[in-house]
N, C-alpha and C positions, 0 to 999 in steps of 0.2 A: 362542539364540532371539531374533529381532528383536522389540523391543518395539513395541506399536502406537502410532501417532500419536494424540494426544488432542485432541478437539474440545470446546470449551465452548460450549453452546447457551444463549443468554440470551434468553428470550421468555416473556411472561406469558400467552400463549395455549398452554396445555399440549398441546392436540391437535396444533397445528402443530409444537411442539417434539418431541413423541413421533414424529410422522411423519418429521421430519428425522433424528432419532436412529436410527430404524429403517433408513432408507436408508444412513446413514453406517456403522452397525454391520454391514450386509451387505457393505460395502466394506472391512471389517476395521479400522475406526477405533474407538477407545474414546471414549465420549461421556459428558458430564455435563450435566444440565439444571438451570438456576436461573431463577427467575421475576422477579427484580427487580435493580436496579442495585447495591444494597449487597451482596447475595449474590454478584453477579458479581465484584465487586472482591475479596471474600474468596476466591472460588474460583480467581481468577487466581493467588493466592499458594499456595493449598493443592493445587490440581489441576495447576498448571503446564502449561496447555494449549499445544499446538503452533499452534493457531488458534482464534479466537473468532468465532462467529456471533452478531451483536449486533443485537437489535431496538432501534429508536429509542424507541418509545413504551412506556416502562416505568414502573411505579409508583415513587414516590420519586425516586431519582437516574435521570435519563433516559439514553438511549444515548449522546448527545453527550458528556455529562459523564463517563460510563464510559470512552469513547474517550480523552478528555483525560487522565484519571487513568492509564490503561494506558500511553499514549504517553509520559507523563512518567517512566515507570520502565523500559519495555522496548519492543522492536520486534516483539513478538508479532503476527503477521498478524491483521487484523480485516476481516471481511466484514459490512457493515451490511445489515440487512433492514428494510424499511419499506413501509407502505401509501402513504406519501407519494411521489408521483412527480414533484414539481416539481423543476426544475433547481436551484433555490436549495438544496433539501434535499440533493441529491446533491453539489453543490459544497461545501456546508458540511461534510458527512461526509468528503469527500476532503481538504479543507483541514485537518481535525483529525487526519488521518493514517490514515484507513481505506484498505485496499488494494483494496477493491471495494465495490460497492453494488448490491443487488438489490431490485426492487420486489415487493411482495406483490400478488396471488398469484403464486408462481413455480413453475416446473417442478422437481420434486425431483431429477431426473436432471441438469438443468443446474446446480443448486446443487452437487451432488456433483462435477461436472466443474470448476466454478470453485474449489471447495475444493482439489482436486488440483492445479489450475494454480497457485494462490497458494502452496501448499506447495512445489511444484517450484521456484518462483522464490526462495523464502525459504531453503530448506534448503541449507546449504553442501555442496559436493562435494569429493572428494579433488583433482579437477582444479583447482578454484578455489584450494585451498591451495597446490598445487604451482606455480601460475602467479600467485602473489600480486603479483609485480612488475608484471604486465600489468594488474592491477586498480587501478592508481594512475596518475593523470595529473597533471602539474605544469605550471603557467604562472606568470609573475611574480605574486606575492602570492596565489596560489591553488593549493591541493593538494586533490585529490579522491581519496579512497581508498575504493573499493567493497569491499575486503576486510574492513575493520573499520568501514565505514559512518561515515566522518568527513570533514569538510570544514574546511580551515583557510583562512581568508580574511583578508588583511591581518594575518597573525600571530595571529589569534584563531579559536577553534573556533566553528563555526556549527551550531546545531541545526536539523535538518530531517527530516521524515518520509522513510521509505525510498523512496517513489516520486519525491519531489523529487530526492533524491540520485541515484537511478538514472537519471533523466532528464538531470540535469546531467552525470553521468559519460558517458552515451551520446553526448550532443552534443559534449562536450569531447574525447572519444576520436576523433572524426572532424572535426577543425577545418576550417571553410569548406565543409563538405558540407551541402547543403540537404536537410532531411527534411520530408516532408509530415506533417500531423497524423495521418493514417491510419497511416503508417509508424511514427511514434513510439508510437501506441497499441499497435500490433502488437508492437513491440520491447520496450516497457517493461511492458506488461500481459501479454504472453506468449500472448494468444489474441485472437480477434476480439471486441473489447469492444463489448457491446451497450449503446450509450449515445451521448451527444453528444460530438463532438470538442472541445467546449468544455472537456472535462476537461484536455486538453493546455494550453489557454490559461490555465486557472486555475493549473496547476502552474508554468507559465512566469512568470505574474504574481507568484506567491509567491517564486520564485527571484530575480526582479529586485528584489523588496523587500529581500531578504537580501544579495544580491551585486550591487553597482552596476557599471556599465560601467567598464572599466579602459582605460588608454591603450594597452595591448597586446592586449586582447581584450574581447569583449562577446557577449551573446546577442542575435542580430539577428532581426527579423521579416522574412520574405520574403512580402510581401503577396499574398494569394490562393493561397499555396502552403503555407508552414509556417515552420520556424525553422532557424537554423544557429548554431554557435559560431564567431564570426568572430575571426580573429587578424590582427594588423597588423604 
């Protein structure tokens, strides 16, 4: 018997949490609800969820701090939920390592669809294991391994959230190919991302802070179009 995938719902609005839980349960997910950040961190250890739905405005430890704590220990997918719709809030959430961001109020069916999409991207498949060699690209002083989610730059390991690594790997896998922001959103996020294409710009900015231009390669901006991994 295949075990159910587990979703941890972190929200201090119990009515919203119950509604989300109901929809997810109907889709054969196992759910657990907690109402504050401290309980969320404990539940991550005990419940071992496959994905976390994380409200930002929580009593005590807020959602941003919970995201930081989770990311320091694991790559469990996180979808942030918030009534805050400002670009700054979305960018901050994504920079901290969230895999997606949804504004309240949201459509429950869309939320379920996003949960499934994120889990599809995160869950390793047999094909991925069999083609592990194809999931690693190497350049002078740079090794990007999407199989074990590691980046070695100038001989040292570089920590980065899953989306940053996936974006870097995708660009580096097609050197000198120009991709639009919309193409990158579709490829990395796996579905039509409802949001600002600045999401891509933010991730590129973070990559450039961690990985500087090399004499043999660099991440180039193609003004008015998008980005490419340029080799020389």
